Each structure stands twice: as C-alpha cells, then as structure tokens.
C-alpha positions as CSV (number, residue, x, y, z in Angstrom):
1,M,-207.7,-6.0,-189.5
2,D,-210.0,-3.0,-188.4
3,F,-208.0,-0.4,-186.4
4,D,-211.1,1.9,-186.1
5,L,-212.1,2.5,-182.8
6,T,-215.7,1.9,-181.5
7,E,-218.2,4.2,-181.0
8,E,-217.5,3.7,-177.0
9,Q,-213.8,3.7,-177.4
10,S,-214.3,7.0,-179.4
11,M,-216.5,8.6,-176.3
12,L,-213.8,7.4,-173.8
13,K,-211.2,8.7,-175.6
14,E,-213.1,12.4,-175.7
15,A,-213.8,12.2,-172.7
16,L,-210.6,11.5,-171.0
17,Q,-209.1,14.5,-173.6
18,R,-211.6,16.9,-172.4
19,L,-210.9,15.9,-168.6
20,L,-207.1,16.2,-169.2
21,R,-207.2,19.5,-171.1
22,D,-209.9,21.2,-168.5
23,K,-208.1,19.8,-165.3
24,Y,-204.4,18.7,-166.1
25,D,-202.9,21.7,-168.4
26,F,-199.2,21.9,-168.0
27,D,-199.3,24.5,-165.4
28,T,-201.2,22.4,-163.2
29,R,-199.3,19.6,-163.9
30,N,-196.4,21.4,-162.2
31,K,-198.1,22.3,-159.2
32,V,-198.6,18.8,-158.9
33,L,-195.2,17.8,-159.6
34,A,-194.0,20.2,-156.8
35,S,-196.4,18.9,-154.2
36,S,-195.2,16.9,-151.5
37,E,-197.1,13.8,-152.9
38,G,-195.9,14.5,-156.6
39,W,-199.4,13.4,-158.1
40,S,-202.9,14.7,-157.8
41,S,-205.5,12.5,-155.3
42,E,-208.2,14.7,-156.9
43,M,-207.3,13.6,-160.6
44,W,-207.0,9.9,-159.4
45,D,-210.4,10.3,-157.9
46,Q,-211.8,11.7,-161.2
47,L,-210.1,8.9,-163.5
48,A,-212.0,6.5,-160.9
49,E,-215.2,8.5,-161.5
50,M,-214.7,7.5,-165.2
51,G,-214.3,4.0,-164.8
52,L,-210.7,3.9,-165.8
53,M,-210.1,1.9,-162.6
54,A,-212.3,-0.6,-163.5
55,M,-212.0,-0.7,-167.2
56,S,-209.0,-3.8,-167.8
57,F,-211.0,-6.4,-165.3
58,A,-213.5,-8.7,-166.4
59,E,-217.1,-7.9,-165.2
60,D,-217.1,-11.3,-163.0
61,D,-214.4,-9.7,-160.8
62,G,-215.8,-6.8,-160.4
63,G,-214.5,-4.8,-163.5
64,L,-216.2,-3.4,-166.7
65,G,-214.6,-5.9,-169.1
66,G,-212.8,-3.9,-171.4
67,G,-209.5,-4.7,-173.2
68,M,-205.8,-4.1,-174.3
69,V,-207.2,-1.5,-176.7
70,D,-209.4,0.5,-174.0
71,Q,-206.2,0.6,-172.0
72,M,-204.2,1.9,-175.0
73,I,-206.4,4.5,-175.5
74,V,-206.2,5.6,-172.0
75,M,-202.6,5.5,-171.8
76,E,-201.7,7.4,-174.9
77,E,-204.1,10.4,-173.6
78,L,-202.1,10.3,-170.4
79,G,-199.0,10.3,-172.3
80,R,-200.4,13.6,-174.1
81,A,-200.9,14.8,-170.4
82,L,-197.7,14.0,-168.8
83,S,-199.6,12.4,-166.0
84,L,-198.0,11.8,-162.9
85,E,-201.0,9.7,-161.4
86,P,-199.9,6.2,-160.5
87,F,-201.8,4.5,-163.2
88,F,-198.9,2.3,-164.4
89,G,-197.9,0.9,-161.3
90,T,-201.8,0.2,-160.1
91,I,-203.7,-0.7,-163.6
92,V,-201.2,-1.3,-165.8
93,L,-198.4,-3.4,-164.0
94,G,-200.6,-4.3,-160.7
95,G,-203.9,-4.7,-162.9
96,A,-202.0,-7.5,-164.9
97,A,-200.3,-9.2,-161.9
98,L,-204.2,-9.7,-160.7
99,R,-205.4,-10.8,-164.2
100,I,-202.7,-13.2,-164.9
101,A,-201.5,-14.4,-161.8
102,C,-204.0,-14.0,-158.9
103,S,-206.6,-16.5,-158.1
104,A,-210.5,-16.1,-158.3
105,D,-211.0,-15.4,-154.7
106,Q,-208.0,-13.0,-154.6
107,R,-209.2,-11.1,-157.6
108,A,-212.9,-11.0,-155.8
109,E,-211.3,-9.2,-152.8
110,L,-208.9,-6.8,-154.4
111,V,-210.8,-5.9,-157.7
112,P,-213.7,-3.8,-156.4
113,Q,-210.9,-2.1,-154.2
114,V,-208.9,-1.1,-157.0
115,A,-211.6,-0.3,-159.6
116,E,-213.3,2.1,-156.7
117,G,-209.7,3.7,-156.5
118,S,-209.4,3.2,-153.0
119,L,-206.7,0.5,-153.4
120,K,-203.2,1.5,-155.2
121,L,-200.9,-1.3,-156.3
122,A,-197.2,-1.6,-157.6
123,L,-195.1,-4.5,-158.8
124,A,-191.5,-5.0,-157.0
125,H,-189.4,-6.6,-159.0
126,T,-186.4,-5.1,-160.5
127,E,-183.1,-5.4,-158.1
128,R,-179.7,-3.5,-158.1
129,H,-177.9,-6.4,-160.3
130,S,-180.7,-7.5,-162.5
131,R,-180.3,-5.0,-165.1
132,F,-183.5,-5.9,-167.4
133,D,-182.9,-9.5,-166.7
134,L,-186.2,-10.8,-165.6
135,R,-184.7,-13.9,-164.0
136,H,-182.4,-12.4,-161.7
137,V,-183.9,-12.5,-158.7
138,E,-182.3,-12.5,-155.5
139,T,-184.8,-11.8,-152.7
140,S,-185.6,-14.7,-150.9
141,A,-189.0,-16.6,-149.8
142,T,-188.6,-19.0,-147.1
143,K,-191.6,-21.4,-146.3
144,D,-192.9,-20.6,-142.8
145,G,-195.8,-22.8,-141.7
146,D,-198.4,-22.1,-144.4
147,G,-197.0,-18.8,-145.6
148,Y,-193.8,-17.3,-146.6
149,I,-191.4,-14.7,-145.2
150,L,-189.7,-12.6,-147.5
151,S,-186.2,-11.0,-147.1
152,G,-184.4,-8.7,-149.9
153,E,-184.2,-5.3,-151.6
154,K,-186.1,-4.1,-154.4
155,S,-185.3,-1.1,-156.7
156,V,-186.9,1.5,-158.8
157,V,-190.6,0.1,-157.8
158,L,-192.7,2.4,-160.2
159,D,-195.5,4.3,-157.6
160,G,-194.1,2.3,-155.1
161,D,-194.0,4.8,-152.6
162,S,-197.8,5.6,-152.6
163,A,-198.9,1.8,-153.2
164,D,-201.1,0.2,-150.7
165,K,-200.2,-3.5,-151.5
166,I,-197.3,-4.4,-153.6
167,F,-196.4,-7.8,-155.4
168,V,-193.3,-8.8,-154.8
169,T,-190.9,-11.5,-156.7
170,A,-189.0,-13.6,-154.3
171,R,-186.6,-16.7,-154.8
172,T,-188.1,-20.1,-153.2
173,G,-185.5,-22.2,-154.7
174,G,-182.3,-22.1,-157.2
175,S,-179.5,-19.4,-157.9
176,A,-180.1,-15.7,-158.8
177,R,-180.5,-16.3,-162.5
178,D,-182.5,-19.6,-162.5
179,R,-185.7,-19.7,-164.6
180,E,-187.5,-22.1,-161.9
181,G,-187.8,-21.0,-158.0
182,I,-189.5,-17.5,-158.6
183,G,-192.9,-16.8,-156.9
184,L,-194.8,-13.7,-156.7
185,F,-196.1,-12.8,-153.6
186,L,-198.6,-10.0,-152.4
187,I,-197.8,-8.0,-149.3
188,D,-199.3,-5.0,-147.4
189,S,-197.0,-1.8,-147.6
190,G,-197.7,-1.1,-144.0
191,S,-196.5,-4.5,-142.8
192,D,-193.6,-5.0,-140.3
193,G,-190.4,-5.2,-141.7
194,V,-191.5,-3.1,-145.0
195,T,-188.9,-0.1,-145.4
196,R,-189.7,2.4,-148.4
197,R,-187.5,5.3,-149.5
198,G,-189.4,7.3,-152.0
199,Y,-188.0,9.8,-154.7
200,A,-188.9,11.3,-158.1
201,N,-187.2,10.1,-161.5
202,Q,-185.9,12.2,-163.8
203,D,-189.2,12.9,-165.4
204,G,-191.1,13.7,-162.1
205,R,-192.6,10.2,-161.7
206,R,-192.5,8.5,-158.3
207,A,-190.8,5.6,-157.5
208,A,-189.1,3.8,-154.5
209,E,-186.2,1.8,-153.0
210,I,-188.1,-1.1,-150.9
211,T,-186.4,-3.1,-148.1
212,L,-188.1,-6.5,-146.9
213,E,-187.0,-8.0,-143.4
214,N,-188.4,-11.1,-142.4
215,V,-191.9,-9.9,-144.1
216,R,-194.7,-12.0,-144.0
217,A,-196.5,-12.6,-147.1
218,E,-200.2,-11.8,-147.3
219,A,-200.9,-14.5,-150.3
220,V,-199.2,-16.3,-152.6
221,C,-200.0,-15.6,-156.6
222,G,-200.1,-19.0,-158.4
223,D,-197.3,-21.2,-158.6
224,P,-194.6,-20.0,-155.9
225,E,-191.8,-22.0,-157.8
226,N,-193.0,-21.1,-161.5
227,A,-194.1,-17.7,-161.4
228,L,-191.5,-16.2,-164.0
229,P,-193.9,-17.3,-167.0
230,E,-196.5,-15.0,-165.6
231,V,-193.9,-12.2,-164.5
232,E,-192.8,-11.9,-168.2
233,W,-196.5,-11.6,-169.1
234,I,-197.4,-8.6,-166.9
235,A,-193.9,-7.3,-168.0
236,D,-195.0,-7.6,-171.7
237,Q,-198.6,-6.0,-170.9
238,G,-196.3,-3.1,-169.6
239,I,-194.2,-2.8,-172.7
240,A,-197.3,-2.6,-174.3
241,A,-199.0,0.0,-172.0
242,L,-195.5,2.1,-172.2
243,C,-195.8,2.3,-176.1
244,A,-199.1,3.3,-176.1
245,E,-198.1,6.3,-173.7
246,S,-195.2,7.2,-175.8
247,I,-197.5,7.6,-178.7
248,G,-199.4,10.6,-176.8
249,V,-195.7,11.7,-175.7
250,M,-194.3,12.1,-179.4
251,S,-197.5,13.3,-180.9
252,V,-197.3,16.2,-178.6
253,L,-193.7,16.9,-179.5
254,H,-194.3,16.7,-183.2
255,E,-197.4,19.0,-182.6
256,T,-195.5,21.4,-180.7
257,T,-192.3,21.6,-182.9
258,T,-194.3,21.9,-186.1
259,E,-196.7,24.9,-184.5
260,Y,-193.4,26.7,-183.3
261,L,-191.7,26.2,-187.0
262,K,-194.7,28.1,-188.2
263,E,-194.7,30.9,-185.5
264,R,-190.9,31.6,-185.1
265,K,-189.6,33.6,-187.5
266,Q,-186.0,34.3,-188.6
267,F,-184.5,36.7,-191.5
268,G,-188.1,38.0,-191.5
269,V,-189.8,34.5,-192.4
270,P,-190.9,31.6,-190.5
271,I,-188.3,29.1,-189.8
272,G,-190.5,26.1,-191.2
273,A,-189.9,27.9,-194.7
274,F,-186.3,26.4,-194.4
275,Q,-186.0,23.1,-196.2
276,V,-183.6,21.2,-193.7
277,L,-185.9,22.0,-191.1
278,Q,-188.7,21.0,-193.1
279,H,-187.2,17.5,-193.2
280,K,-186.5,17.2,-189.5
281,A,-190.1,17.4,-188.8
282,V,-190.8,14.9,-191.7
283,D,-188.4,12.6,-189.9
284,M,-190.9,13.3,-186.3
285,F,-193.3,12.7,-188.5
286,V,-192.1,9.2,-190.0
287,A,-191.0,8.1,-186.4
288,L,-194.3,8.9,-184.9
289,E,-196.2,6.9,-187.5
290,Q,-193.9,3.9,-187.6
291,A,-194.2,3.9,-183.1
292,R,-197.9,4.2,-183.8
293,S,-197.9,1.1,-186.2
294,I,-196.0,-1.0,-183.9
295,T,-197.6,0.0,-180.9
296,M,-201.3,-1.2,-182.6
297,Y,-199.2,-4.6,-183.2
298,A,-197.7,-4.7,-179.5
299,T,-201.4,-3.9,-178.5
300,M,-203.1,-6.8,-180.0
301,M,-200.7,-9.4,-178.8
302,A,-200.2,-8.4,-175.4
303,D,-202.8,-10.9,-174.3
304,S,-201.5,-13.8,-176.7
305,S,-201.1,-16.7,-174.7
306,D,-198.1,-17.6,-176.9
307,G,-195.2,-16.2,-175.2
308,D,-192.7,-16.7,-177.8
309,E,-194.6,-14.6,-180.2
310,R,-195.5,-12.1,-177.8
311,A,-192.2,-11.8,-176.9
312,R,-191.2,-11.0,-180.2
313,A,-194.1,-8.6,-180.6
314,M,-193.0,-6.7,-177.5
315,A,-189.2,-6.5,-178.0
316,A,-189.9,-5.0,-181.7
317,A,-192.2,-2.5,-180.3
318,K,-190.1,-1.6,-177.4
319,A,-186.9,-1.1,-179.6
320,E,-188.9,1.2,-182.4
321,I,-190.6,2.9,-179.8
322,G,-187.0,3.8,-178.0
323,R,-185.5,4.9,-181.6
324,G,-188.4,7.1,-182.6
325,G,-189.1,8.4,-179.4
326,R,-185.2,9.6,-179.7
327,I,-185.7,11.1,-182.9
328,C,-188.7,13.1,-181.9
329,G,-187.1,14.5,-178.6
330,E,-183.8,15.3,-180.2
331,N,-185.4,17.1,-183.1
332,A,-187.9,18.9,-180.9
333,V,-185.3,20.0,-178.4
334,Q,-183.0,21.5,-181.3
335,L,-185.6,22.8,-183.4
336,H,-186.9,25.0,-180.2
337,G,-183.5,26.4,-179.8
338,G,-182.2,27.3,-176.0
339,V,-185.9,27.5,-174.9
340,G,-186.5,23.7,-175.4
341,M,-184.0,23.2,-172.4
342,T,-185.7,25.3,-169.9
343,M,-187.9,23.8,-167.3
344,E,-190.4,26.5,-168.0
345,F,-190.9,25.1,-171.4
346,A,-193.0,21.4,-172.0
347,V,-190.8,19.9,-174.6
348,G,-187.8,19.5,-172.4
349,H,-190.3,17.7,-169.8
350,Y,-192.1,15.6,-172.7
351,F,-188.4,14.5,-173.9
352,K,-187.5,13.1,-170.3
353,R,-190.5,11.5,-170.3
354,M,-189.6,9.5,-173.7
355,T,-186.1,9.0,-172.3
356,M,-187.7,7.3,-168.8
357,I,-190.0,5.1,-171.1
358,D,-187.1,4.0,-173.3
359,K,-185.2,2.8,-169.9
360,T,-188.2,1.3,-168.2
361,L,-188.8,-2.7,-168.9
362,G,-185.7,-2.7,-171.2
363,D,-184.1,-0.1,-173.4
364,V,-183.2,-0.2,-177.3
365,D,-180.2,-2.1,-177.0
366,H,-181.8,-4.9,-174.7
367,H,-184.8,-5.2,-177.0
368,M,-183.1,-5.4,-180.4
369,E,-180.5,-7.8,-178.6
370,R,-183.3,-10.1,-177.6
371,L,-185.2,-9.8,-180.7
372,T,-181.9,-11.0,-182.7
373,E,-181.7,-14.0,-180.3
374,M,-185.3,-14.9,-181.3
375,G,-184.7,-14.7,-184.9
376,G,-186.3,-11.5,-185.7
377,L,-189.9,-10.5,-185.6
378,F,-191.1,-13.4,-187.9
379,E,-189.5,-16.5,-188.1
C-alpha cells in the first residue's frame, strides 16, 4: 500500500504548517488559553479560509470531497501546535454525525454553514455513569406529536460551550445499557431548557456539562430507535482523528527532547552523550514510529462500513497511542528535568494533551479489554 501523500495533500500540510508556525506559536497559544473564550476566533476564521471546515464533506453537500487522510494531515498539524480551536467537536465528531447519520436534506442545510465556519457543532453523548460504554444512555427522548422532547444530563461535552448546535443521544426505549432504543437528535444550544456550564479541561481544551429540561429536538438524525451503530461509527472516526493528533504531539515531544539533549551540558559535555539518555530518546522514537504506523491503519479503516473490523482497528490504535504517548511524555519530562514540569515550558503542556487524548473515547485499559474480547486485531 502506498502511504505517500499526493501533491495536493503535501501542499495542504505545508500551508497549514506555515500558518500555525507564523500565527500560532507557543506564546500566542498561551494568550489564547488565558482568554475568556479559550480559543481564537481569528484562527478559526483562517482555518475556514483554508477550506479545512469544508474538506471532509462531499462536494454534493457543499464540501470539498476530502477523505480521512486529509483529516489525518490536519489533525497531526493541529496536534503539533496544541491548537485550542473547536475543530474536533465541530468537524471531527459533529462532521461525522452529519455525514453518517443525517439525511441529504439535513446535510444540505447544515454543511454549507459548517464549511464557511459560521456554524459550530458538538456531540453530547457521555453521561456521568457511562464511563467509556457507548451503550449507556439515560437521557430520555419522549415522543411529542411529530417531534421529541429531551431531558437529561450530558458530561464532558467537548467544545460544547461554543457549539451553536449539538447532536444529543437520548433513549426512546429500553434500559440504560441496551443497544436498542437509542436515538440521535439535533438541538439548538440556545433552545429553552438547555443549560450549559463551560470549563477548561486539564490540557486547556474546552468542554461543558449540559442539562436538558424538556428540550424540543430540532431534528431526528436517522432511526430514533437504533442509532447506536452510527454513534459507534462517529466515535471510531473520532478515535482515528485523536490518533493523528497524537502523532503531532508525540513528534514535538521527541524533537524538543532530542534537541535539549544536544544543548544541555553536564560535566562539560552534552547530556545526550550519556548512553542511558540516548536509550530513552530511542524509546521515544520507537514509540512514535509504532504509533504512526497504527494511526495510518486506523485512518484507512475509519470509513469502513464493516463495524467489527473497524472496531478492532480503533481499539488497537487507541491502545497503542495511549501506551506510546505515555512513554514519550514521561521521558520528555524526565529528560528535561525540573524545567519540564513548569507551565512556562512547552513540554508539560504537550504531555497534558497526550494524557487527555488517552482519556478521550476510551483509555488504554478500556481498549485492551475490548480488543481481548474481540479476539485480537486479526482473527
């Protein structure tokens, strides 16, 4: 299989690298982090001008007809920059919900707004007792005439405090962990009965706790009785994107650390001359390359309609990313010494992001258990 980027993909990668290098360095990012919004609307507009919001949608829906490889390229570069903008909530999770679960009429209405950057989305699925179980939904959806009334609470809704519209999972029937009886609904974040409490996660990314009290759904996306397969597919595309982002994060951790080993001197010589530290740097490099390989596989599988094979690929990739990210993060902080623990130095921020990636959509232990139950990556 040829993993070389096309000329257009290489141009996309270089253009995004240049934009983020020139307009989004570490000091600028820290100023954005300290702002009231917690992300830059100016950078959001520039990303939209580059076509990144339209990239993942079909041309017939008002997009540019890109694929998961294009999204992988973008997520890796956003990871390198530790971008705080709500790209993951809007384009990755929200965009996947649009593509996978919404009707042609719904896409025709919403995709052009997302593509131009004027409409931000989020996916509200996780609940307080769900852990990483996608089946666990207690939020209720009650039939009311031609529509549905939603009530319940959603937790850690990524980019939920800035979203204009929110995809919400709710139960139309069955008990809390039944596979059947789950629907996917679209609501306006400003609707009566919607309460949002926004906050910053440990890595600075925004999230929200959302309470729904008799909220009328704006639309039903797909089958209101059997939306779980679509939700699982959306989550799998989210995992593939997180894996790609982690490659950017781990690359910077490795590059920054190896450069520091060359510059920092002890006993009159660069500390990189000590073999034990060289071994740790090699461990980081191996972890990065293994993560890169499994991320490519996950990217190729993210659009697969074979749910079982796709689930195997995502579980394996997420487990490897979590394992490798911890190796890179811990070694980077240790090899930098005390400075690696300070808020003024970038390494600690990258390790925080890597830790949060591990906890999003299932950590190492969760996905290793899933992979074991499925009989491994390949039957």
